[in-house]
C-alpha positions in Angstrom: 20.3 -2.4 -27.6 21.7 0.8 -26.3 18.3 2.1 -25.7 17.5 -1.1 -23.7 20.7 -0.8 -21.7 19.8 2.9 -20.9 16.3 1.7 -19.8 17.7 -1.0 -17.7 20.0 1.6 -15.9 17.2 3.9 -15.3 15.0 1.0 -14.1 17.9 0.0 -11.6 18.2 3.5 -10.4 14.5 3.8 -9.7 14.7 0.4 -7.8 17.5 1.8 -5.6 15.6 5.0 -4.9 12.7 2.8 -3.8 14.9 0.7 -1.6 16.3 4.0 0.1 12.8 5.1 0.6 11.7 1.8 2.1 14.6 1.9 4.5 13.7 5.6 5.5 10.1 4.6 5.9 10.9 1.6 8.2 12.9 4.0 10.3 10.2 6.5 10.5 7.7 3.8 11.4 10.0 2.6 14.3 10.2 6.2 15.7 6.5 6.5 15.3 5.8 3.6 17.4 8.1 5.0 20.1 6.2 8.3 20.0 2.9 6.6 20.3 4.0 4.9 23.3 5.5 8.0 24.9 2.4 10.1 23.9 4.5 12.9 22.5 2.0 14.5 20.2 4.1 17.5 18.9 6.9 15.1 17.8 4.4 12.7 16.5 2.7 15.3 14.2 6.1 16.3 12.7 6.9 12.6 12.1 3.5 12.2 10.4 4.5 14.9 8.0 7.8 13.4 7.2 6.2 10.1 6.6 3.7 11.6 4.2 6.6 13.1 2.3 8.4 9.8 2.0 5.2 8.1 1.0 4.5 10.6 -1.9 8.1 10.3 -3.1 7.6 6.5 -3.0 4.4 6.9 -5.0 6.2 8.9 -7.6 9.1 6.4 -7.8 6.7 3.5 -8.2 4.9 5.3 -11.1 8.3 5.8 -12.7 9.3 2.1 -12.1 6.0 1.0 -13.7 6.6 3.2 -16.8 10.2 1.8 -17.2 8.9 -1.7 -16.7 6.3 -1.3 -19.4 9.0 0.0 -21.8 11.3 -2.8 -20.9 8.7 -5.5 -21.4 7.8 -4.2 -24.8 11.5 -4.0 -25.8 12.0 -7.6 -24.5 8.9 -8.6 -26.4 6.9 -9.6 -23.2 3.2 -8.9 -23.4 2.5 -6.9 -20.1 -0.9 -5.6 -21.2 -2.8 -7.7 -18.7 -0.5 -7.0 -15.7 3.1 -6.1 -15.1 5.4 -8.8 -14.0 6.8 -8.8 -10.5 10.5 -8.2 -10.0 11.2 -11.9 -9.7 9.2 -12.5 -12.9 10.9 -9.7 -14.8 14.3 -11.1 -14.0 13.2 -14.4 -15.4 11.9 -12.6 -18.6 15.2 -10.7 -18.8 17.3 -13.8 -18.5 15.2 -15.6 -21.2 15.7 -12.5 -23.4 19.5 -12.6 -22.8 19.5 -16.2 -23.9 17.6 -15.6 -27.0 19.7 -12.6 -28.2 23.1 -13.9 -27.1 24.0 -14.8 -30.7 22.4 -11.7 -32.1 24.4 -9.0 -30.4 28.1 -8.4 -29.9 29.6 -10.0 -26.8 30.4 -6.7 -25.2 26.8 -5.5 -25.5 25.6 -8.9 -24.1 28.0 -8.6 -21.2 26.6 -5.2 -20.3 23.0 -6.3 -20.6 23.9 -9.4 -18.3 25.6 -7.1 -15.7 22.6 -4.9 -15.6 20.2 -7.9 -15.1 22.5 -9.2 -12.5 22.5 -6.0 -10.6 18.7 -6.0 -10.7 18.6 -9.5 -9.4 21.0 -8.5 -6.5 18.7 -5.7 -5.7 15.7 -8.0 -5.8 17.4 -10.2 -3.2 17.9 -7.0 -0.9 14.2 -6.2 -1.3 13.3 -9.7 -0.3 15.6 -9.5 2.9 14.1 -6.1 3.8 10.6 -7.4 3.6 11.4 -10.5 5.5 12.9 -8.3 8.2 9.8 -6.1 8.1 7.4 -9.0 8.2 6.7 -9.2 12.0 5.7 -5.5 11.8 3.5 -6.1 8.8 1.8 -9.0 10.6 1.3 -6.9 13.7 -0.3 -4.1 11.7 -2.5 -6.6 10.0 -3.8 -7.8 13.4 -4.2 -4.1 14.6 -6.1 -3.2 11.4 -8.3 -6.3 11.7 -9.2 -5.4 15.3 -9.9 -1.8 14.2 -12.1 -2.9 11.4 -14.1 -5.2 13.7 -14.6 -2.4 16.2 -15.6 0.0 13.4 -18.2 -2.5 12.1 -19.6 -2.9 15.7 -19.8 0.8 16.1 -21.7 1.0 12.8 -24.1 -1.7 13.9 -24.8 0.1 17.1 -25.5 3.3 15.2 -27.7 1.5 12.7 -29.8 -0.2 15.4 -30.3 3.0 17.2 -31.5 4.8 14.0 -33.7 2.0 13.2 -35.4 2.0 16.8 -36.5 5.6 16.5 -35.3 9.0 15.5 -34.8 10.7 18.9 -33.4 14.0 17.6 -35.0 16.8 15.7 -33.5 18.6 12.8 -31.4 20.8 15.1 -29.8 17.9 17.0 -31.9 18.3 20.0 -33.3 15.2 21.7 -37.0 14.7 21.4 -39.1 13.0 24.0 -40.3 9.6 22.9 -43.9 9.5 22.3 -45.9 8.1 25.1 -47.0 4.6 24.3 -50.5 3.6 25.6 -50.9 0.5 27.5 -53.8 -0.8 25.5 -56.4 0.3 27.9 -59.4 2.0 26.3 -62.4 3.6 28.0 -65.9 4.0 26.7 -68.6 6.3 28.1 -71.9 4.6 28.5 -75.1 6.5 29.1 -77.6 5.0 31.3 
């Protein structure tokens, strides 16, 4: 049980790190939007580097979170081979586990485990609140990405149509005159 308690503490620490990184990322995204509007390229480039660092740290934290979650699921006898549970599902699994082992462990250990699960649940609610706050920006980004995707598809279609029509460039990239198309007039010499 002590191992489970340690894993829960590490999992909670990882979740807190991710929450901090999410808040940092949202701040960077807000500054990024301001710089795009003001066309400040040097500052924008610095900000992109900062954002990339936050994203890399978040990816590493997510990998650790998944490792802890796999171990926790194994220790709580939850089959996570198909897919890992969401945070909400994990809380339900942990609460069910606590009910099942309540009589099997000493009250002090059960209280410690319950407290750890309660902290995870509180952090889960903070995550939900942060995502609800960010939802308008997420929806706006979805619309922008959808429009960009449609424009990209149109550009590809134009390029494909152009390449199907005729190859008007040689291997060096220079334009080639289109071959003259005859109008269907034929002449025949006749000797009299």
